[in-house]
N, C-alpha and C positions, 0 to 999 in steps of 0.2 A: 409144821413140817416134821416128819419123822427123822429119827437119828440116822437111819440108813441113807436118806436122801441128802442130809447135811453132809455126811461123810463122803458121799459120791461127788457133791459139788466141790468139797475141799480137795479131794483127790484129783479131780479134773483140773482145778486151778494149779495144782502143783506139778502136773504131768502133761497137760495139754496146752499147746500154744498155737495161736492162729497164724503160724508161719513155719517155714522149713528151717529147722534149727541149725543145720550144718551142711557142709559139702561132703556128700558121701562118695562122689566120684569127681576126679579132676581130669578132664579129657585131653587137655593141651599141655605141652611143655610150657614152663614159665621161666622168667629171667630174673637174675639177681644183679642189680647194678651196684657197683662198689668202686672204691679208689684202689690205688696200688697197695697200700697197707692192708686193706681188707682182702684183696686177692691173695696176698702172700700169707695171711693168717689162715685162709681157707685151704690153700694148697700145702703150705709148709709147716704147719704147727702140729700135725698129727705124726706120731712116731710110726704109725702103720701105713705103708705105702698104698694100701687098699682103701684107705679112708680119707675123707676130707672133713674139715671142722668149720662149723658156722657159729657165729655169735648171735645170741638172742638177748636183746637189750631189755632192761626192766621198763615196762610200759610207761610209767609216769615220769621217765627221764628222757623221753624222745624229744626231737626238735619241735614237733607240733604240740603245743601245750594244751590244745583242745582235744587231744587224742583220748577217745573213750568217753568224752564229756559232751560231744556234739549231740548225742541222742537225748540228753536231759533237756537242752533248749528246745529241741523239736517236740518232745512229748508234752512239755509244759505249755508251749504255745498252742499245740493242737487241743489240749485239754481245755484251755480257756475258751477256745473257739467253739468246741462242742458244747460247753456249758451255756454259752450265749445262744446257741442253736437249740438248746434244751434237749440235747441228745445224750447227755450224761448228767448225773446229779451233782449238786454242789459238794456233797460229802466226798465223792470220788475225786472231784477236781481238787479239793483241799489236800487229799492224800497225795495226789500227783505233785502238787506244788511243794510238798515237803520231802519228796523223794531224794535220797542221796545214795550214790553207788559206792559201796565199800571198796577200799583199795585192795583187799584180799578176797579170795573166794573160798568157801568152806566145802570140803568133800567128806563123805562118810567112808571111813576105812574099816574093813571087816577084819577084826583081830583073830577070828577063829580059823580062817582059811578053810572053812567047811560050810558050804552053802546051806546044809541042812540044819546047822546050829546058829544061823544068823539071828541075833536077838539084840535087844538094847544093852545087855551086859557084854556083848561081844563086839561092839562097834565103838569107834572113837571119831569125833569130828575134828578134822585137821584143817588149818588155814593154809592156803596156797597163794603165792604171789605170781602174777602174770609177767612173762617175758615174751618178746615178739621178734620174729625175723620176717622181713618184708620182701616180696617178690612182685613181678609185674607180668601180665600177659602181653604187654606191648613190646614187641621186638624192635630193636634198633630205633628207639624213639629219641628224637632230638630234645623233646621236653625232659625225658628221663636223664639224658646225658647232662643237660643243664642243671637239673635238680641236684644230682648226686655226684657229679664227677668233673664239672668244668674247671674248678680251681686247681685241681691237681691230677688232671687226666681222668682215667677211669676205664673200667672193664665191665662187661655184661656177661654173666655166666648163664648158659642155657641149661636148665635143669629138667630131667625126666619127671613126669607126673608121679611115678612110684616113689620118688624121694620123699614126698609129703607123708607117706605112711611107713617109712623106714625108721620108726621110733625106737628109742632105747628101751630095753626091757627092764623098766623100773617103775614100780607101783607108786613111787613118790614124785613122778612126773606125769602130768595129765595134758594131753595134746588136743587142740581144737584147730579147725581149719575154716578160713573165711575168704570167699570172693567178695570184695568190698562193693557195697551199693552206694551209688552217688545220686541216682535219680530221686528227686524230691517227691514225686508222685508215688513211686514205689515205697519209699520210706513212710509216707503219709498213710498209705493203705495198710501197711503192717502195724503201725502204731495205733491206727484207728481200731483195728481188730482187737488189740490188747485192751484198749479203754472200754470198748463196747462190752467185751466179755467180763471185764472187771465190774462194770456198772450193773450188768445183769446179775452177777453173783452177789454183789452188795445188797441189791434189792431182795433177792431170794433168801439171803442169810439174815436180813434185818430182824432183830428181836430174838435171834437164836443165841444160846450160850456159846461161848468160845471166841467172841470178839471178831465180828465180821470185818471191822475196820483193819485189824491187824492181819487177818487172812488175806484181804485184798491188797494191802500194802506189800506183803511178802510176795504175792503173785506178780504185781507190777514190777517190783524190784528184780525178781528172778528173771522175768521176761526181758527187761531192758538190758540186764547183764548178759543175756545170751546174744544180744544184738549190738552191744556197745562197740565192739571192734569190727563190726560188719558195716557200720555207717560212717561215711566221711562226707565232708562238704563237697557240693557239686563242683566247686572250682578246681578240685583235684582230680577230676574225672579222666584226664589224659593219662594218669598213672596206671589205670586198669589193674589195680592192686590185688594181689592174692597174699594172704598172710597166714603164718603159722604161729599160734599162741601156745606157749608152754607154761603150764602152772606148776610151780615148784613148791613142795611141802616146806613149811617153815620149821617143822620139828618132826622127829622120827617117832611114829606110833609104837606102842608097846608090841613086842614080839615080831616086829617087822625086820626081815632079813635084808631088805634093800638099804642102800646108803643114800643120804641126801646129797644131791648134786651140788658141788661147791660153787659159790658166787665169786667171779673175778671182777676186777675194776680197771677201768681205763680212763684216761683224761681226754676230754673232747670239748674244744672251744671254752676252756676255763672251768668246765664242770667235771665231776667225777661220776662216771656212768657204771652201774652194776650190770653184769651180763653173765650169761651161761655159755659154755663151750660144749656143743653137742656134735658128735661125730655121725657120719653117714658114709655109705659105700661110694667110692670115687667113680664107679661106673655110671652113677646117675648124672654125672657132669658130662654133658653132650658136646659143649662148645664154649670157647671163650672168645668174645668179640671185643676188639680194641676200640676205644672211643675215637670219634672223628676229630676230637680236639688234640689227640696225640698223633702227630705226623712228623715227618722228617726222616731220621735214620731208621734202619730196619727193625722196627719194634716187634714185628711178628717173629723174627728169627731169635731175638733176645728172649722173648717170652717162651719160645720153644725150648731154648737152652735152660731157662729157669725151670720149666716143667720137667725136663729130663733130669735135672739135678734133684728134684723132689720125687723122681721116679714116677712121673705122670706122663709118659711118652705118647699115649694113645689119644690125647685130647685134641680135637679140631680147634685150630686158632685162625681167626679171620680179622680183617680190618674193616671197620664201618666206613662206607663210602658216602655217607651223608655230607652234603655241602655245608660248611660252617664258616662263620666270620671269626677272625682272631683279633 
């Protein structure tokens, strides 16, 4: 095989994936379920009355310990099945069984700030750590109220879709958006496409200089890293989750004018959780709905007064009317 064809295969492996990588458009409003402390931090912690502040928690410190790792179990089980069916080679299966997802993600930072001078001398590879904030397309869901707010009440914030793209202007923060996939058949189809493409590339590159095994390993690793926060176990399907993942630079590149976003820490159920505080326009907050588990005195009026004190007078406030047992 000629060098040109080898380079073409390598480029396709590094840039072409058999699935849609991200959500380019978010057509519907989404909801953020939280408790009273979470609501007060969103409304009351910003010094600018035109802003609200959300917390993005470090991914490997979430309540679900399988977060981001579910995909490893799926692709390894599928790989073994395809090997038995003789649809992929033993070599590719061995690569898959040794795959590990790094806790950080590397991005290339252009030091030159000039697209015409982009070269290996003008770039730096920087490690970024993922933080996530979770939302739901499921409005006024009893399951969501139970998951996130039954013990100490709870609130659901209705967020305009444009909120997702109101990112901070900082090159040291990288944003990605995911509508979570729960359906096992859909996940299987996407992972099958990755493995088939990896197997074809491995066979075509066999005997070529440059290490076909290493190239295929990097392809599979990069592919599943693009999907690791998009896949969740089917038992969580009632969440209808939409998530925003923010990658934060671990160090400041040379000649970069942006500042690294500080990490804050909070206590939660005996653990110390790192998180980022990121601001957004308060106008993206469309409504606050009070949990059906919070009943009795006039909670709507009290919340209205609190919103006024925070200079958030124009927010719609409503009470969930779902029937619940106490």
